[in-house]
TIFI-396964 format. One record per residue (C-alpha): residue number from 1; residue in three letters; x, y, z. Coordinates in Angstrom, 3 decimals. Example, Ala and Ser with C-alpha at 12.3 -4.5 7.8 and 13.67 -1.06 7.14 Angstrom:
# residues 2
MIRO  resi  resn      east     north        up
MIRO     1   ALA    12.300    -4.500     7.800
MIRO     2   SER    13.670    -1.060     7.140
This chain:
# residues 460
MIRO  resi  resn      east     north        up
MIRO     1   UNK   -39.279   -40.803    -4.762
MIRO     2   UNK   -36.113   -40.775    -2.664
MIRO     3   UNK   -34.481   -37.404    -2.035
MIRO     4   UNK   -31.261   -36.978    -3.884
MIRO     5   UNK   -28.272   -38.003    -1.903
MIRO     6   UNK   -26.393   -35.102    -0.440
MIRO     7   UNK   -22.990   -34.026    -1.776
MIRO     8   UNK   -19.923   -34.405     0.432
MIRO     9   UNK   -17.608   -31.492     1.304
MIRO    10   UNK   -13.853   -31.574     1.372
MIRO    11   UNK   -11.141   -29.874     3.355
MIRO    12   UNK    -8.382   -29.112     0.819
MIRO    13   UNK    -5.010   -27.614     1.619
MIRO    14   UNK    -4.648   -24.583    -0.802
MIRO    15   UNK    -0.827   -24.811    -0.672
MIRO    16   UNK    -0.353   -28.475    -1.447
MIRO    17   UNK    -3.760   -29.330    -3.026
MIRO    18   UNK    -4.038   -32.293    -0.670
MIRO    19   UNK    -7.511   -33.388     0.321
MIRO    20   UNK    -7.197   -33.386     4.073
MIRO    21   UNK   -10.600   -34.959     4.877
MIRO    22   UNK   -14.054   -35.517     3.374
MIRO    23   UNK   -17.287   -35.122     5.202
MIRO    24   UNK   -20.880   -36.211     4.454
MIRO    25   UNK   -23.529   -33.502     5.005
MIRO    26   UNK   -26.187   -34.080     7.667
MIRO    27   UNK   -29.538   -35.614     6.689
MIRO    28   UNK   -32.730   -33.733     7.275
MIRO    29   UNK   -33.689   -36.137    10.005
MIRO    30   UNK   -30.306   -35.632    11.791
MIRO    31   UNK   -30.658   -31.873    11.549
MIRO    32   UNK   -34.004   -31.952    13.186
MIRO    33   UNK   -32.594   -34.129    16.032
MIRO    34   UNK   -29.695   -31.764    16.608
MIRO    35   UNK   -31.958   -28.672    16.678
MIRO    36   UNK   -34.289   -30.356    19.098
MIRO    37   UNK   -31.249   -30.980    21.411
MIRO    38   UNK   -30.229   -27.340    21.097
MIRO    39   UNK   -33.694   -26.215    22.001
MIRO    40   UNK   -33.660   -28.415    25.096
MIRO    41   UNK   -30.210   -27.146    26.061
MIRO    42   UNK   -31.394   -23.536    25.717
MIRO    43   UNK   -34.095   -24.098    28.289
MIRO    44   UNK   -31.465   -24.992    30.802
MIRO    45   UNK   -28.598   -22.682    29.715
MIRO    46   UNK   -30.755   -19.530    29.862
MIRO    47   UNK   -31.384   -20.237    33.605
MIRO    48   UNK   -27.623   -20.389    34.360
MIRO    49   UNK   -26.529   -17.166    36.107
MIRO    50   UNK   -24.441   -14.939    33.896
MIRO    51   UNK   -21.570   -15.119    36.435
MIRO    52   UNK   -21.633   -18.983    36.097
MIRO    53   UNK   -21.765   -18.804    32.296
MIRO    54   UNK   -18.608   -16.654    32.485
MIRO    55   UNK   -16.619   -19.347    34.296
MIRO    56   UNK   -17.027   -21.625    31.265
MIRO    57   UNK   -15.882   -18.827    28.968
MIRO    58   UNK   -12.776   -18.205    31.187
MIRO    59   UNK   -11.870   -21.817    31.036
MIRO    60   UNK   -12.270   -21.806    27.226
MIRO    61   UNK    -9.732   -18.882    27.048
MIRO    62   UNK    -7.196   -21.083    28.937
MIRO    63   UNK    -7.830   -24.015    26.612
MIRO    64   UNK    -7.373   -21.953    23.510
MIRO    65   UNK    -3.925   -20.798    24.790
MIRO    66   UNK    -2.909   -24.284    25.794
MIRO    67   UNK    -3.795   -25.855    22.404
MIRO    68   UNK    -3.153   -22.756    20.161
MIRO    69   UNK    -0.436   -24.417    18.122
MIRO    70   UNK    -2.790   -27.296    17.188
MIRO    71   UNK    -5.672   -24.980    16.262
MIRO    72   UNK    -3.389   -22.543    14.354
MIRO    73   UNK    -1.913   -25.391    12.242
MIRO    74   UNK    -5.439   -26.528    11.333
MIRO    75   UNK    -6.387   -23.035    10.199
MIRO    76   UNK    -3.223   -22.815     8.037
MIRO    77   UNK    -3.731   -26.164     6.542
MIRO    78   UNK    -7.304   -25.605     5.639
MIRO    79   UNK    -7.218   -22.124     4.218
MIRO    80   UNK    -3.636   -21.138     3.711
MIRO    81   UNK    -3.166   -18.399     6.188
MIRO    82   UNK     0.623   -17.867     7.318
MIRO    83   UNK     1.033   -19.794    10.597
MIRO    84   UNK     2.016   -16.643    12.450
MIRO    85   UNK    -1.312   -15.039    11.634
MIRO    86   UNK    -3.146   -18.249    12.550
MIRO    87   UNK    -1.519   -18.181    15.970
MIRO    88   UNK    -2.458   -14.512    16.337
MIRO    89   UNK    -6.060   -15.471    15.467
MIRO    90   UNK    -6.246   -18.036    18.263
MIRO    91   UNK    -4.717   -15.627    20.752
MIRO    92   UNK    -7.238   -13.037    19.740
MIRO    93   UNK   -10.138   -15.524    20.383
MIRO    94   UNK    -8.689   -16.187    23.901
MIRO    95   UNK    -8.532   -12.369    24.554
MIRO    96   UNK   -12.247   -12.170    23.423
MIRO    97   UNK   -13.086   -14.848    25.967
MIRO    98   UNK   -11.184   -13.001    28.677
MIRO    99   UNK   -13.073    -9.809    27.917
MIRO   100   UNK   -16.515   -11.291    27.992
MIRO   101   UNK   -15.797   -13.498    31.001
MIRO   102   UNK   -14.872   -10.332    32.892
MIRO   103   UNK   -17.557    -7.985    31.516
MIRO   104   UNK   -20.634    -9.935    30.377
MIRO   105   UNK   -22.233   -10.229    33.848
MIRO   106   UNK   -22.028    -6.429    34.250
MIRO   107   UNK   -23.381    -5.820    30.725
MIRO   108   UNK   -26.445    -8.009    31.531
MIRO   109   UNK   -27.290    -6.476    35.006
MIRO   110   UNK   -30.812    -5.285    35.366
MIRO   111   UNK   -30.945    -1.545    34.586
MIRO   112   UNK   -33.193     0.542    36.959
MIRO   113   UNK   -34.860     3.676    35.470
MIRO   114   UNK   -36.590     6.428    37.496
MIRO   115   UNK   -40.077     7.020    35.902
MIRO   116   UNK   -42.414     7.924    38.733
MIRO   117   UNK   -43.664     4.284    39.004
MIRO   118   UNK   -42.926     2.199    42.023
MIRO   119   UNK   -40.351     0.439    40.087
MIRO   120   UNK   -39.130     0.502    36.460
MIRO   121   UNK   -36.403    -1.632    35.125
MIRO   122   UNK   -34.912    -3.192    32.064
MIRO   123   UNK   -33.769    -6.779    31.625
MIRO   124   UNK   -31.839    -8.508    28.925
MIRO   125   UNK   -33.328   -11.889    28.119
MIRO   126   UNK   -31.760   -14.367    25.620
MIRO   127   UNK   -33.589   -15.011    22.336
MIRO   128   UNK   -32.971   -18.753    21.934
MIRO   129   UNK   -31.115   -20.572    19.258
MIRO   130   UNK   -28.989   -18.264    17.159
MIRO   131   UNK   -27.832   -19.449    13.782
MIRO   132   UNK   -24.344   -18.434    12.812
MIRO   133   UNK   -23.449   -18.378     9.099
MIRO   134   UNK   -19.681   -17.760     8.979
MIRO   135   UNK   -16.927   -17.402     6.408
MIRO   136   UNK   -13.649   -19.153     5.922
MIRO   137   UNK   -11.133   -16.269     6.052
MIRO   138   UNK   -10.892   -16.055     9.865
MIRO   139   UNK   -12.399   -19.400    10.650
MIRO   140   UNK   -11.936   -19.307    14.378
MIRO   141   UNK   -12.211   -15.504    15.062
MIRO   142   UNK   -15.436   -14.958    13.074
MIRO   143   UNK   -17.272   -17.780    14.927
MIRO   144   UNK   -15.911   -16.753    18.325
MIRO   145   UNK   -16.505   -13.035    17.719
MIRO   146   UNK   -20.225   -13.660    17.385
MIRO   147   UNK   -20.641   -16.800    19.458
MIRO   148   UNK   -19.073   -15.834    22.721
MIRO   149   UNK   -21.201   -12.803    23.430
MIRO   150   UNK   -24.295   -14.633    22.285
MIRO   151   UNK   -23.568   -17.570    24.615
MIRO   152   UNK   -22.738   -15.257    27.483
MIRO   153   UNK   -26.167   -13.634    27.160
MIRO   154   UNK   -27.751   -17.031    27.612
MIRO   155   UNK   -28.390   -18.093    23.953
MIRO   156   UNK   -27.239   -21.267    22.309
MIRO   157   UNK   -25.487   -21.243    18.974
MIRO   158   UNK   -25.636   -23.493    15.910
MIRO   159   UNK   -22.835   -22.880    13.378
MIRO   160   UNK   -23.005   -23.295     9.639
MIRO   161   UNK   -19.516   -22.653     8.635
MIRO   162   UNK   -18.061   -22.160     5.223
MIRO   163   UNK   -17.784   -25.461     3.369
MIRO   164   UNK   -14.030   -25.309     2.858
MIRO   165   UNK   -13.248   -25.249     6.576
MIRO   166   UNK   -15.236   -28.149     8.066
MIRO   167   UNK   -12.261   -29.288    10.186
MIRO   168   UNK   -12.005   -25.868    11.832
MIRO   169   UNK   -15.812   -25.769    12.434
MIRO   170   UNK   -15.659   -29.127    14.202
MIRO   171   UNK   -12.532   -28.154    16.200
MIRO   172   UNK   -14.427   -25.042    17.470
MIRO   173   UNK   -17.347   -27.253    18.772
MIRO   174   UNK   -14.794   -29.557    20.331
MIRO   175   UNK   -13.083   -26.660    22.065
MIRO   176   UNK   -16.377   -25.765    23.771
MIRO   177   UNK   -16.866   -29.394    24.912
MIRO   178   UNK   -13.314   -29.585    26.280
MIRO   179   UNK   -13.900   -26.422    28.224
MIRO   180   UNK   -16.894   -28.103    30.025
MIRO   181   UNK   -19.778   -26.312    28.272
MIRO   182   UNK   -23.039   -28.351    28.283
MIRO   183   UNK   -23.650   -30.277    25.034
MIRO   184   UNK   -25.364   -28.150    22.357
MIRO   185   UNK   -24.468   -24.767    23.804
MIRO   186   UNK   -22.296   -24.607    20.703
MIRO   187   UNK   -23.177   -27.048    17.897
MIRO   188   UNK   -21.539   -27.245    14.408
MIRO   189   UNK   -23.829   -28.398    11.631
MIRO   190   UNK   -22.243   -29.637     8.407
MIRO   191   UNK   -25.156   -28.666     6.057
MIRO   192   UNK   -25.603   -27.046     2.714
MIRO   193   UNK   -27.153   -23.688     1.704
MIRO   194   UNK   -30.667   -25.068     1.222
MIRO   195   UNK   -30.784   -26.621     4.672
MIRO   196   UNK   -29.368   -23.515     6.122
MIRO   197   UNK   -32.286   -21.397     4.641
MIRO   198   UNK   -34.758   -24.010     5.854
MIRO   199   UNK   -33.562   -23.435     9.412
MIRO   200   UNK   -34.391   -19.816     8.956
MIRO   201   UNK   -37.761   -20.494     7.269
MIRO   202   UNK   -38.904   -22.888     9.933
MIRO   203   UNK   -39.287   -22.554    13.627
MIRO   204   UNK   -35.899   -24.135    14.192
MIRO   205   UNK   -33.852   -21.000    15.030
MIRO   206   UNK   -34.852   -17.686    16.545
MIRO   207   UNK   -32.213   -15.318    15.100
MIRO   208   UNK   -29.367   -15.200    12.602
MIRO   209   UNK   -25.805   -13.737    12.457
MIRO   210   UNK   -24.078   -13.729     9.092
MIRO   211   UNK   -20.686   -12.726     7.964
MIRO   212   UNK   -19.979   -13.171     4.315
MIRO   213   UNK   -20.585   -11.934     0.836
MIRO   214   UNK   -23.383    -9.541    -0.194
MIRO   215   UNK   -25.052   -12.219    -2.199
MIRO   216   UNK   -25.159   -14.424     0.868
MIRO   217   UNK   -26.443   -11.524     3.007
MIRO   218   UNK   -29.192   -10.641     0.552
MIRO   219   UNK   -30.473   -14.236     0.437
MIRO   220   UNK   -30.339   -14.845     4.178
MIRO   221   UNK   -31.686   -11.447     4.905
MIRO   222   UNK   -34.695   -12.033     2.636
MIRO   223   UNK   -35.503   -15.236     4.396
MIRO   224   UNK   -35.062   -13.864     7.917
MIRO   225   UNK   -37.098   -10.779     6.946
MIRO   226   UNK   -39.736   -12.891     5.611
MIRO   227   UNK   -40.129   -14.720     8.908
MIRO   228   UNK   -39.574   -11.528    11.074
MIRO   229   UNK   -36.411   -12.824    12.607
MIRO   230   UNK   -33.547   -10.814    13.978
MIRO   231   UNK   -30.509   -10.853    11.875
MIRO   232   UNK   -27.113    -9.116    12.112
MIRO   233   UNK   -24.991    -9.017     9.002
MIRO   234   UNK   -21.262    -8.063     8.389
MIRO   235   UNK   -20.764    -8.127     4.667
MIRO   236   UNK   -18.313    -6.788     2.178
MIRO   237   UNK   -16.084    -3.808     2.366
MIRO   238   UNK   -14.061    -1.423     0.164
MIRO   239   UNK   -12.227     0.383     2.860
MIRO   240   UNK   -10.400     3.622     2.020
MIRO   241   UNK    -6.964     4.261     3.266
MIRO   242   UNK    -6.465     8.127     3.123
MIRO   243   UNK    -3.054     9.610     3.418
MIRO   244   UNK    -3.067    13.412     3.753
MIRO   245   UNK    -0.310    15.830     2.898
MIRO   246   UNK     0.818    16.245     6.513
MIRO   247   UNK     1.114    12.503     7.322
MIRO   248   UNK     4.123    10.588     8.468
MIRO   249   UNK     4.427     9.139     5.033
MIRO   250   UNK     6.921     6.356     5.673
MIRO   251   UNK     4.884     4.926     8.515
MIRO   252   UNK     1.686     5.241     6.430
MIRO   253   UNK     3.334     3.543     3.401
MIRO   254   UNK     4.625     0.645     5.395
MIRO   255   UNK     1.467     0.248     7.408
MIRO   256   UNK    -0.555     0.355     4.221
MIRO   257   UNK     1.070    -2.840     3.139
MIRO   258   UNK    -0.066    -4.690     6.300
MIRO   259   UNK    -3.464    -3.213     6.016
MIRO   260   UNK    -3.797    -4.613     2.418
MIRO   261   UNK    -1.775    -7.802     2.554
MIRO   262   UNK    -2.935    -9.398     5.874
MIRO   263   UNK    -4.278   -12.831     5.298
MIRO   264   UNK    -3.252   -12.357     1.574
MIRO   265   UNK    -5.667    -9.470     1.357
MIRO   266   UNK    -8.728   -11.811     2.177
MIRO   267   UNK   -10.320    -9.703     4.747
MIRO   268   UNK   -13.515    -7.525     4.804
MIRO   269   UNK   -11.753    -4.811     6.719
MIRO   270   UNK    -8.524    -4.855     4.648
MIRO   271   UNK    -7.592    -1.514     3.163
MIRO   272   UNK    -8.753    -1.759    -0.330
MIRO   273   UNK    -8.456     1.692    -1.854
MIRO   274   UNK    -5.437     3.901    -1.297
MIRO   275   UNK    -6.434     7.536    -1.543
MIRO   276   UNK    -3.209     9.579    -1.512
MIRO   277   UNK    -2.707    13.380    -1.490
MIRO   278   UNK    -0.885    14.397    -4.681
MIRO   279   UNK     1.829    16.243    -2.704
MIRO   280   UNK     3.143    13.143    -1.078
MIRO   281   UNK     2.147    10.406    -3.633
MIRO   282   UNK     5.600     9.731    -4.887
MIRO   283   UNK     7.038     9.388    -1.403
MIRO   284   UNK     4.079     7.116    -0.415
MIRO   285   UNK     4.594     4.964    -3.431
MIRO   286   UNK     8.363     4.577    -2.638
MIRO   287   UNK     7.702     3.346     0.911
MIRO   288   UNK     4.769     1.140    -0.078
MIRO   289   UNK     6.712    -0.664    -2.745
MIRO   290   UNK     9.849    -1.009    -0.640
MIRO   291   UNK     7.818    -2.669     2.168
MIRO   292   UNK     5.933    -4.885    -0.383
MIRO   293   UNK     9.045    -6.204    -1.803
MIRO   294   UNK    10.328    -7.100     1.723
MIRO   295   UNK     7.440    -9.583     2.138
MIRO   296   UNK     8.239   -13.309     1.937
MIRO   297   UNK     5.759   -15.338    -0.163
MIRO   298   UNK     5.675   -19.080     0.310
MIRO   299   UNK     4.959   -22.084     2.570
MIRO   300   UNK     2.353   -20.894     5.088
MIRO   301   UNK     3.554   -23.332     7.659
MIRO   302   UNK     7.033   -21.593     7.625
MIRO   303   UNK     6.967   -19.056    10.474
MIRO   304   UNK     8.973   -16.570     8.392
MIRO   305   UNK     6.266   -16.456     5.647
MIRO   306   UNK     4.292   -13.270     5.271
MIRO   307   UNK     1.881   -14.173     2.364
MIRO   308   UNK     0.528   -17.600     1.691
MIRO   309   UNK    -1.808   -18.808    -0.971
MIRO   310   UNK    -5.353   -17.610    -1.361
MIRO   311   UNK    -7.930   -20.106     0.037
MIRO   312   UNK    -9.834   -21.241    -3.009
MIRO   313   UNK    -9.509   -21.495    -6.764
MIRO   314   UNK   -12.542   -19.206    -7.329
MIRO   315   UNK   -10.781   -16.459    -5.359
MIRO   316   UNK    -7.681   -16.760    -7.465
MIRO   317   UNK    -9.688   -16.708   -10.705
MIRO   318   UNK   -11.606   -13.590    -9.567
MIRO   319   UNK    -8.303   -11.754    -8.756
MIRO   320   UNK    -6.888   -12.589   -12.211
MIRO   321   UNK   -10.046   -11.339   -13.849
MIRO   322   UNK   -10.092    -8.115   -11.874
MIRO   323   UNK    -6.416    -7.423   -12.641
MIRO   324   UNK    -6.984    -8.151   -16.415
MIRO   325   UNK    -9.809    -5.762   -16.317
MIRO   326   UNK    -7.647    -2.989   -14.834
MIRO   327   UNK    -4.851    -3.459   -17.355
MIRO   328   UNK    -7.315    -3.428   -20.232
MIRO   329   UNK    -8.687    -0.100   -19.000
MIRO   330   UNK    -5.353     1.686   -18.784
MIRO   331   UNK    -3.909     0.835   -15.407
MIRO   332   UNK    -0.166     0.551   -14.759
MIRO   333   UNK     0.623    -2.468   -12.610
MIRO   334   UNK     3.676    -3.379   -10.567
MIRO   335   UNK     3.558    -6.946    -9.418
MIRO   336   UNK     6.093    -8.686    -7.207
MIRO   337   UNK     7.512   -11.999    -8.419
MIRO   338   UNK     7.386   -15.262    -6.565
MIRO   339   UNK     9.129   -18.520    -7.520
MIRO   340   UNK     6.448   -21.135    -6.422
MIRO   341   UNK     5.045   -23.519    -8.987
MIRO   342   UNK     2.412   -24.998    -6.690
MIRO   343   UNK    -0.329   -23.576    -4.497
MIRO   344   UNK    -3.028   -20.987    -5.109
MIRO   345   UNK    -0.710   -18.025    -5.082
MIRO   346   UNK    -1.489   -14.612    -6.378
MIRO   347   UNK     1.496   -12.207    -6.535
MIRO   348   UNK     0.827    -9.006    -4.577
MIRO   349   UNK     0.583    -5.968    -6.841
MIRO   350   UNK    -0.045    -2.194    -6.954
MIRO   351   UNK    -2.473    -0.697    -9.493
MIRO   352   UNK    -1.625     2.909   -10.520
MIRO   353   UNK    -3.998     5.171   -12.467
MIRO   354   UNK    -6.955     3.328   -11.110
MIRO   355   UNK   -10.316     4.709   -12.219
MIRO   356   UNK   -13.884     4.133   -11.095
MIRO   357   UNK   -14.506     2.248   -14.312
MIRO   358   UNK   -12.315    -0.632   -13.169
MIRO   359   UNK   -13.393    -3.645   -11.256
MIRO   360   UNK   -10.575    -3.134    -8.676
MIRO   361   UNK   -12.603    -0.131    -7.461
MIRO   362   UNK   -16.117    -1.110    -8.177
MIRO   363   UNK   -16.074    -4.548    -6.717
MIRO   364   UNK   -14.773    -5.942    -3.538
MIRO   365   UNK   -11.252    -7.227    -4.166
MIRO   366   UNK   -10.547   -10.151    -1.920
MIRO   367   UNK    -6.852   -10.546    -2.367
MIRO   368   UNK    -3.573    -8.690    -2.485
MIRO   369   UNK    -4.272    -6.038    -5.137
MIRO   370   UNK    -3.720    -2.344    -4.051
MIRO   371   UNK    -5.222     0.362    -6.184
MIRO   372   UNK    -3.771     3.839    -5.834
MIRO   373   UNK    -5.979     6.924    -6.328
MIRO   374   UNK    -4.397    10.426    -6.343
MIRO   375   UNK    -6.455    13.330    -4.981
MIRO   376   UNK    -5.764    17.105    -4.690
MIRO   377   UNK    -7.224    17.799    -1.369
MIRO   378   UNK    -9.111    16.409     1.608
MIRO   379   UNK   -12.514    17.323     0.179
MIRO   380   UNK   -11.759    15.250    -2.885
MIRO   381   UNK   -10.436    12.454    -0.567
MIRO   382   UNK   -13.726    12.326     1.285
MIRO   383   UNK   -15.755    12.309    -1.933
MIRO   384   UNK   -13.690     9.441    -3.338
MIRO   385   UNK   -13.810     7.555    -0.071
MIRO   386   UNK   -17.580     7.805     0.237
MIRO   387   UNK   -18.104     6.902    -3.472
MIRO   388   UNK   -18.850     3.317    -2.842
MIRO   389   UNK   -21.775     1.109    -1.885
MIRO   390   UNK   -19.811    -0.245     1.059
MIRO   391   UNK   -19.242     1.333     4.521
MIRO   392   UNK   -17.297    -0.863     6.822
MIRO   393   UNK   -13.987     0.798     7.813
MIRO   394   UNK   -11.692     3.521     6.905
MIRO   395   UNK    -8.262     4.771     7.749
MIRO   396   UNK    -6.915     8.398     7.882
MIRO   397   UNK    -3.268     9.468     8.174
MIRO   398   UNK    -2.349    12.993     9.322
MIRO   399   UNK    -0.072    14.489    11.890
MIRO   400   UNK    -2.899    16.977    12.766
MIRO   401   UNK    -5.216    14.795    14.944
MIRO   402   UNK    -7.952    17.423    15.032
MIRO   403   UNK    -7.970    17.694    11.249
MIRO   404   UNK    -8.177    13.810    11.092
MIRO   405   UNK   -11.035    13.646    13.524
MIRO   406   UNK   -13.024    16.285    11.612
MIRO   407   UNK   -12.468    14.270     8.540
MIRO   408   UNK   -13.485    11.041    10.207
MIRO   409   UNK   -16.824    12.599    11.088
MIRO   410   UNK   -17.497    12.950     7.284
MIRO   411   UNK   -16.717     9.424     6.357
MIRO   412   UNK   -19.519     6.892     5.840
MIRO   413   UNK   -18.071     3.953     7.682
MIRO   414   UNK   -18.710     1.896    10.831
MIRO   415   UNK   -15.132     2.209    12.049
MIRO   416   UNK   -12.472     4.809    11.442
MIRO   417   UNK    -8.769     4.396    12.396
MIRO   418   UNK    -6.562     7.422    12.675
MIRO   419   UNK    -2.942     6.860    12.039
MIRO   420   UNK    -3.493     3.033    12.159
MIRO   421   UNK    -4.963     0.225    10.142
MIRO   422   UNK    -8.559    -0.869    10.900
MIRO   423   UNK    -8.828    -3.700    13.360
MIRO   424   UNK   -11.650    -5.222    15.357
MIRO   425   UNK   -11.283    -4.986    19.200
MIRO   426   UNK   -13.527    -6.853    21.685
MIRO   427   UNK   -13.904    -3.460    23.576
MIRO   428   UNK   -15.339    -1.621    20.663
MIRO   429   UNK   -18.402    -2.343    18.495
MIRO   430   UNK   -17.766    -3.656    15.014
MIRO   431   UNK   -19.931    -3.460    11.911
MIRO   432   UNK   -20.830    -1.306     8.895
MIRO   433   UNK   -23.402     0.663     7.072
MIRO   434   UNK   -24.783     0.751     3.541
MIRO   435   UNK   -24.075    -2.621     1.778
MIRO   436   UNK   -21.528    -3.572     4.358
MIRO   437   UNK   -24.395    -4.699     6.622
MIRO   438   UNK   -26.198    -3.708     9.754
MIRO   439   UNK   -26.025    -4.414    13.510
MIRO   440   UNK   -22.952    -4.617    15.596
MIRO   441   UNK   -20.703    -7.336    17.022
MIRO   442   UNK   -18.385    -6.969    20.048
MIRO   443   UNK   -18.502    -4.714    23.052
MIRO   444   UNK   -21.736    -4.438    25.035
MIRO   445   UNK   -23.475    -3.438    21.819
MIRO   446   UNK   -22.799    -6.724    20.203
MIRO   447   UNK   -23.798    -8.720    23.248
MIRO   448   UNK   -27.145    -6.892    23.301
MIRO   449   UNK   -27.971    -7.581    19.600
MIRO   450   UNK   -29.281   -11.063    20.523
MIRO   451   UNK   -31.244   -10.329    23.582
MIRO   452   UNK   -34.834    -9.208    24.283
MIRO   453   UNK   -34.500    -5.702    25.859
MIRO   454   UNK   -37.513    -6.002    28.182
MIRO   455   UNK   -39.034    -3.118    30.038
MIRO   456   UNK   -40.877    -3.917    33.299
MIRO   457   UNK   -42.950    -1.215    35.103
MIRO   458   UNK   -44.407    -1.831    38.603
MIRO   459   UNK   -47.115     0.361    40.121
MIRO   460   UNK   -48.839     0.032    43.466
């Protein structure tokens, strides 16, 4: 009996509804061939000195900068991000490449330890083929954030990207080829979920990095765990944005809009719960709403646009459901208006009188909805902030930095920003705790997630 023909995937512009391109998924035979070629490439790539690998990465940074307009337009067309943000995403990928080109050889240097033996040292050896399962919301950045340090360490990468951004996925592979990397150091596979899990279950890949939903993390984690394979996961978030009574309230209120509305709110590390001290709540609301109403909603290819459409119909439907639930349970909603009749737009809104019974607080909200929670003091702020199954990032606003740092120590999160919004930075480790995942990306910590930390002891 013949195997059922594989479905095709489409790249659809969420602003115009236009089908940009359609792709067939790889056959089982083709997948095996590509993995075999990646395995062969790994044998050679691991032997390339780290300093030499860095020269490829440095060249890739230059290529990204030279072709950033083309790549940015592709991102915007495929998933609706405003073009200014797409350009910023490509620039950040180039910065990441610069950072690892400069620092990866030092991170991988043999570490000598005094133990009393003739010689004791630690080496950092690559693991092999690392499977990257990546999301659509930052289609270049997410793949680069994982892939560059993994490749610098001597691994090779196969990418299973989100099904709605196949053109970005192939463009990323092409960028590595244009920069001169050997074939199959970075390879995109257009495959479905079943074939992805088959890669983990078999001997085809040696480790996994996943950024995505908790459901995807649970499934991939179960398969990796069943085969005793290393996996790093960055999953959902419900980041608290805490504004204390001594904060610069205007700055906090205006920054809060950026923290929530970047990429139309479609970010794991977006501020998703605004925890505001009662003494300054009215002032915060004034500045937040004023800034929210300044934002331009519209054509994402227009450089003056601040908020474009959401990426997919199911995201739009989920947001509508979460907002209906909040209204039914007593929330007061202020929603800005927009004039557009086409595109997957969801008008940004603020949810007042949010309670823990509402989906906007119990679920991850992947869009421009901002629930406001009023607290009496910082102890209550910490309790509310930690009252979630997630633990990715958090933000604290206070003019008293010592106070803010003491509060940061009490928060259950992988990253805490004081008087700023949460951002990833190549120089700092990034990741979460609880159901936001485990392991770290970026800095030397991220690079060493996908190496064998090997101890060697020599005696006479």
